N, C-alpha and C positions, 0 to 999 in steps of 0.2 A: 447369573453371569452372562447367559446368552442375551439378556436384555441390554446389558451394558455394551456388548459388542454391536448390537443392533442400533443403539443410540449413537455410538461412535460412527458407524457407517452412514447413518442418516445425516449426522452433522458434517461429515466429510463430503457427502454428496451435495448438501446445501452450500457449503463453501466453494465447491467446484463450480456449481451453477452461478454463484455470485461472481466468481472470477471470470466466467465466460460472459456474463451480462455486463459487468462493470469491472474491467481489468485495472482501473486506476482508483486509488484511494487517497485520502488526504495525507499530506506529509506529517509525520509525527513531530518533527522538530519545530516547524512553524505553524502547525495546526491548520494547514490549508491556506494561510494568508499569503505565502510567498515571501514573507519577510519576518524577521523577529521583532516583536514589539518591545520597545524600550521606553523608559520614562525620562522626562526632562527633570531639571532641578526642582521644579514645583510639584513633581509627582504625576503630571499628566502624561498619558500614553502618547508616544509618537512612533512614527514609522522608523524602523532600523534598517540595517543593511539587508540586501536580498539573501535569502536562505541558500547556503552552499550545498545542502543536500539535494534540494529539488531544483536548483538553479532559478529560483524565483517563480516557479510555475505553481507551486502549492500542491502538486499531485505527485504520486509515486506509483510504481507498478507493484501490485500485490504479490506476495510470496507464491501463492498458488499459480498465478499467471506466469511468473518467472520459471517455475518448475515445468509448466506446460510448454512454454516456449523452448526451454532447454531440451526436453524430450523430443519435441518436434524437430528441432535442429539436428539432434543426434540421429533420429530415424532417417532424415534426408541424407545424411552423410553415409549411412550404411547402404541405402538403396541406390 
């Protein structure tokens, strides 16, 4: 049981380090392209409309970075 807790703490620390080093990840909806791939009538892929989730940038803010930003903002309001 203690090893499970240790593994979970190590995984959380690694994810926190990832959020500090690389706060943006690929958008899940467009897979980082910035637009949704569609196909024409012949079945060939073509560029679709810009992704509404990431506004065509292809990147999103990671969940861990959002939590970090929210706690930082809350601490600044308190002080």
